N, C-alpha and C positions, 0 to 999 in steps of 0.2 A: 317724152315729156309728162310731168306730174300734172294732173288735173285739179281744178278746184272749183267747186260749187257755189255759186252766189246768185242769191234772188234780190230782185230790185223792183222799185215802182216808179212808174213814169212821173215826171214832174210836169205839173200844169203851168205854175206860176215861177218864173225865172228872174224876177227882179232881185235887187239887194235885199230888200226887207224880207222877201219870201226866203232867200238863202240863210239869212240869219237864224230864221225861224226854224229851217231844216236843221241848222246845226243845234241849236238849242234842245232838239228833240232827239239828239245823239244820232243823227242820220248824217251820211256824208253825200254831198252833191257830186255826181259823175256825169260824164258825157260818153257815150258811145259813138265812135267815128267810123267810117268805112262802108256806111250804106247809103242808101239814097239821100238821106239827110241825117244829121247828129240826132241821136237820141237822148234827151237828159233825163236821168232817173237819180234815184236815192237808194241807199241801203244801209241796214244799221251798222253803226261804227264797230260794234263787236264782232260782227261777221268777217272784218277784214283783218283780224289779229294774226291769223296763221297765213294770211296772204301778203302782208306787209313786212312782218318782223320775222324774216327767215332768210337765210342765204339761197333758197331755191327760188326758181322761177316756175310759174305755172301758166297752163293753158286753162283758161276760166270758162267754166260752163255757165254762162249767163242765163237766168231766166227773167225777163222783164215782163211783167203783167202776163204771164204764162205764154211769153213768147220766146222760146229756146234759142240760143246761138251760142258760138265760141269766140272768145276773145283773148287779147293779151293786154297787160296793163301797160301804158306807154308813159304816162307821166304822173307824179305826185306831188302836189303842193302841201308844203308844210308851214305852220305859223313861224314866223321867225324867232319868237320868243319862247313859246310853250311847246314847240314841236308838234303841235296837235295837227291832225289831217285836215286840210281845208276843202280839197278838191282832187278827183281820181279821173285821169283820162283813159279810155279803153280804145283798141282798135279792133274792129270786126275780122274774124279769120275765115277763110274759106279753104277747102282742100286744094285748090289750084292756083291761089294767089301767095307768092312768097311774102314773108313779113320780116321786119326788121327788128330785132330785140337783143337785150345784153344776157349773156349765157355765162354762170360762174365759171371760173377758171379751177382746176383740180389738178396738183402736181402728183407724179408717181415716180418712185425710185429714190435712191440714195446718191446725191451728186458726188461726184469725185472731189470737187472742191469743198463741199462739206465735210468729207472725209479727212480732206487736208487742214482743216480748221476754220473754214469759212462759213459764212450763214447764207442760207438760201432765202432770197427775198421776193415775194410776189408783188410784182409793180403794178400789175394790172389785174385786179380781182375778178373782174368781168370784162368780156369782150364781145362787141357788138357784130353779130352775123345776120345774114339775110339767107333765109331757106324757105321752103314749103313747111307748113307745121307739121307733117309727118316725119321729117328729118330733124327737127329741133331736138336735141339730147338734153337731160339734165343737168349735165356739165361738159366742160371742155378739158378732156384729158391730156396733159403735157408730161412726155418722158424727161425727167430732167438728170437721169443716171449719168450721161456724158459731159454735163456741164462742168467746168474746172474753175479754179479761183480767177476772178475777174472776168470771166466769161457771162455771156446772156443769151436769151433767145428772144428774138424780135418778131413782129407781127408777120413780115415778110416770110419768115423762115418756117410757117406753120402751114398745115394743109389739112382739112377736114372735108371728108368725102360730102357732097350734097351741099356745102355751105358756102358762102362768100364772106370773108372778113371784112369788116368795113372801116377798123380803126387805121389810123395812119401806118404805112408799112414799116416805118422805122421806130416805131413805139416799142420800148422795151417791156416785155411781159413778164420773164422772169430773170433773175440774176443770182450769181454767188458772189457776196461781198467779201472783201478781206477785213477779217476780224483783228482784234489785237493779239489773240491766240496765235493766228496764222502768222501775223508779222512776227511774233516771237520765235515761231518755228522756223521761219525762214531766216532770221537773223542768226539763231543757232546754227543752223545748216552752213551758213556763210561763215561763222567763226570756226565751225569745224573744218571746214574746208581750207581755210587760211592756215589754220594750225597744221594740217597734213602737208599743205604746201611748204610752210616753213621748215617742217621737220625734213621734208625731201630735200629741200636746199641745204640744209645743214649737213645732212648725210653726203650730199654731193660734194660739199666744201672739204669736208673730212677725207673724203677719198681722194680728192685731189692733192690734198696736203700729203697724204700717205705715200702716193705715187712719186712726188717729188723727193 
């Protein structure tokens, strides 16, 4: 898994007034959970740009007042109107403690259904997994080559080594939808089959008349 370096400063004042002041200074209030007690800290908003606005998931190398540790980002709160980042929760990571985190889905292959005119749709962009940090990948690769028109891949059909999938087992992850093009191709095939059957029927009728 990719790593990201982030420096923070411990917060001493935790009231609403202090939090507003922190945001005015272009700092993000954060909390690190998973240790003996939660650690409240701040970090410059600009330092989060490559951590938040990316499809990737990172293992964060946190350095809070010169105390290093590793963590994963668990929750981000955005302002409902401006979308400004209001608060971020992190979870402490240790080598022997499994963590739950959402990993991006990456599809591989040229689906049979797409070759027949369908459209591949990724229904779940990320899947929630539980694993030890050393087993966490950058992405969850799914081979879609054998998916035909109208078919899908559900969570229960997936299996990744050293990881447990936490999403509902019946949730659809990837599917191939029937498009107008595919419907048109199917209709054309049906018409062609009907014409062939009609011609065969006429030939059979003619042969019967000749025999009489």
